[in-house]
C-alpha positions as CSV (number, residue, x, y, z in Angstrom):
1,M,31.3,89.8,130.5
2,S,32.9,88.8,133.7
3,A,29.7,86.9,134.8
4,I,29.8,84.9,131.5
5,L,33.5,83.9,131.9
6,Q,33.2,82.9,135.6
7,S,30.9,80.0,134.7
8,L,32.1,77.2,132.3
9,G,28.4,76.6,131.3
10,R,27.8,80.3,130.5
11,T,31.1,80.5,128.6
12,V,30.3,77.5,126.4
13,A,26.7,78.8,125.9
14,A,28.2,82.2,124.9
15,G,30.5,80.4,122.4
16,V,27.6,78.6,120.8
17,V,25.6,81.9,120.6
18,L,28.6,83.6,119.0
19,L,28.9,80.7,116.5
20,V,25.2,81.1,115.6
21,L,25.6,84.9,115.2
22,L,28.6,84.3,112.9
23,L,26.6,81.8,110.8
24,L,23.7,84.1,110.5
25,A,25.9,87.1,109.7
26,F,27.8,85.2,107.0
27,G,25.1,83.2,105.3
28,G,24.1,80.6,107.8
29,G,24.9,77.7,105.5
30,G,25.9,75.5,108.4
31,F,22.4,75.2,109.7
32,S,21.2,73.2,106.7
33,N,24.2,71.0,106.3
34,P,24.2,68.0,108.7
35,S,27.6,66.9,107.4
36,L,29.1,70.3,108.4
37,I,27.5,70.3,111.8
38,M,28.6,66.7,112.4
39,R,32.1,67.4,111.2
40,W,32.3,70.4,113.6
41,L,31.1,68.1,116.5
42,H,33.6,65.5,115.4
43,V,36.5,68.0,115.4
44,A,35.4,69.6,118.7
45,S,35.1,66.2,120.5
46,G,38.4,65.1,118.9
47,V,40.2,68.2,120.1
48,M,38.9,67.5,123.7
49,W,39.9,63.8,123.5
50,I,43.4,64.2,122.1
51,G,43.9,67.4,124.1
52,L,43.2,65.4,127.3
53,L,45.3,62.5,126.1
54,W,48.2,64.9,125.6
55,Y,47.5,66.7,128.9
56,F,47.9,63.4,130.7
57,N,51.0,62.4,128.9
58,F,52.8,65.7,128.5
59,V,51.7,67.4,131.8
60,Q,50.1,65.2,134.5
61,I,52.2,62.0,134.3
62,P,55.6,63.8,134.2
63,S,54.5,66.2,136.9
64,M,53.3,63.6,139.5
65,P,56.8,62.8,140.8
66,K,57.4,66.5,141.5
67,I,54.2,67.0,143.5
68,P,54.6,66.7,147.2
69,D,52.8,63.6,148.6
70,E,50.3,65.6,150.7
71,Q,49.1,67.4,147.5
72,K,48.7,64.3,145.3
73,P,45.3,63.4,146.6
74,A,43.9,66.5,144.9
75,I,45.0,65.1,141.6
76,G,43.9,61.6,142.2
77,K,40.6,62.4,143.9
78,V,39.5,65.5,142.0
79,I,41.3,66.4,138.9
80,A,42.1,63.0,137.3
81,P,38.5,61.6,137.7
82,T,37.0,64.7,136.1
83,A,39.6,64.7,133.3
84,L,39.0,61.0,132.7
85,F,35.2,61.5,132.6
86,W,35.6,64.1,129.8
87,F,38.4,62.0,128.2
88,R,36.4,58.8,127.7
89,W,33.2,60.5,126.7
90,A,35.1,62.7,124.2
91,A,36.6,59.5,122.8
92,L,33.1,58.0,122.3
93,A,31.7,61.2,120.8
94,T,34.6,61.4,118.4
95,V,34.1,57.8,117.2
96,V,30.3,58.2,116.9
97,T,30.4,61.5,115.0
98,G,33.2,60.1,112.8
99,L,31.3,57.0,112.0
100,F,28.2,59.1,111.3
101,L,30.2,61.3,108.9
102,A,31.7,58.3,107.1
103,S,28.3,56.6,106.8
104,H,26.4,59.8,105.8
105,N,29.0,60.7,103.2
106,G,29.1,57.1,101.8
107,Y,32.7,56.2,102.5
108,I,32.5,54.1,105.6
109,V,33.0,50.7,103.9
110,P,35.8,51.8,101.5
111,A,37.6,53.6,104.3
112,L,37.4,50.7,106.7
113,S,38.4,48.3,103.9
114,L,41.4,50.6,103.1
115,V,40.3,50.9,99.4
116,V,42.6,53.1,97.3
117,G,41.5,56.7,97.6
118,Y,40.3,56.1,101.2
119,Q,43.4,54.7,102.7
120,A,44.4,57.7,104.7
121,I,41.0,58.2,106.3
122,G,40.7,54.5,106.8
123,I,44.0,54.1,108.6
124,G,43.0,57.1,110.7
125,M,39.7,55.5,111.5
126,W,41.2,52.2,112.5
127,L,43.8,53.9,114.7
128,A,41.0,55.9,116.4
129,L,38.9,52.8,117.0
130,V,41.9,51.0,118.6
131,M,42.5,54.1,120.7
132,A,38.9,54.4,121.8
133,F,38.9,50.7,122.7
134,N,42.0,51.3,124.8
135,V,40.3,54.2,126.6
136,W,37.1,52.3,127.5
137,F,38.4,48.8,128.1
138,I,42.0,49.2,129.3
139,I,42.7,52.7,130.5
140,W,39.4,53.4,132.3
141,P,39.1,50.1,134.2
142,N,42.7,50.3,135.3
143,Q,42.4,54.0,136.3
144,K,39.5,53.2,138.5
145,K,41.8,50.8,140.4
146,A,44.7,53.2,140.4
147,L,42.6,56.1,141.7
148,G,40.9,54.0,144.3
149,I,37.4,54.3,142.7
150,V,37.5,50.5,142.8
151,T,39.1,49.1,145.9
152,V,42.0,46.7,145.3
153,E,45.2,45.6,147.1
154,A,48.2,47.9,146.9
155,D,50.1,45.7,144.4
156,A,47.1,45.5,142.1
157,K,46.7,49.3,142.4
158,A,50.3,49.8,141.3
159,K,50.0,47.3,138.5
160,A,46.8,49.0,137.3
161,A,48.4,52.4,137.3
162,R,51.3,51.1,135.2
163,V,49.0,49.4,132.7
164,A,46.9,52.6,132.4
165,M,50.0,54.7,131.9
166,L,51.5,52.4,129.3
167,T,48.2,52.1,127.4
168,S,47.9,55.9,127.5
169,R,51.4,56.1,126.0
170,V,50.3,53.6,123.3
171,N,47.4,56.0,122.5
172,T,49.8,59.0,122.4
173,L,52.0,57.1,120.0
174,L,48.9,56.2,117.8
175,S,47.6,59.7,118.0
176,I,50.4,61.1,115.9
177,P,49.8,59.0,112.7
178,M,46.1,59.1,113.4
179,L,46.0,62.9,113.3
180,Y,48.2,62.9,110.2
181,C,45.9,60.5,108.4
182,M,42.8,62.5,109.3
183,V,44.4,65.6,107.8
184,A,46.1,63.8,104.9
185,Q,42.8,62.4,103.4
186,Q,41.5,65.8,102.3
187,N,44.9,67.2,101.5
188,G,46.3,64.4,99.2
189,G,48.8,62.9,101.5
190,L,49.8,59.5,103.0
């Protein structure tokens, strides 16, 4: 067991094997249901996306002033770029799987049009699309400057860091009603 848990790849693979065993043991209905599999992928990627968003806003950003200057390069050169990689790809995976679900289940147009009966999921989808746009077209380009992945002058680097942080805060703000809307749709709320 220790060998499995010492490798992230082996840990994830073991989790997938455990899921397959559970599906087989309890009927295996998920194998033949593309909506269920896609919903699981949508939720899993969404958990990673919003989890990393909240990590940045609740942990990393508030902790940076407390970290001694000689230790900050570890965050900026190692941890933040890796977290941002998973953050932006989880955002894209969440959007793609969500759009697939809405299309496959026939509610993409009514939801995006905010038709009565689909308003909650539609609002959640629009909020998520704005957030994903922010990730790819505002946060990531500015983070590349702030982290030194793209070389810019010191004042441009500081400005980019502030824009990335403020946009990340916008996404944190939007994530609260977005998550509510996603849950509300199937539970009769909004």
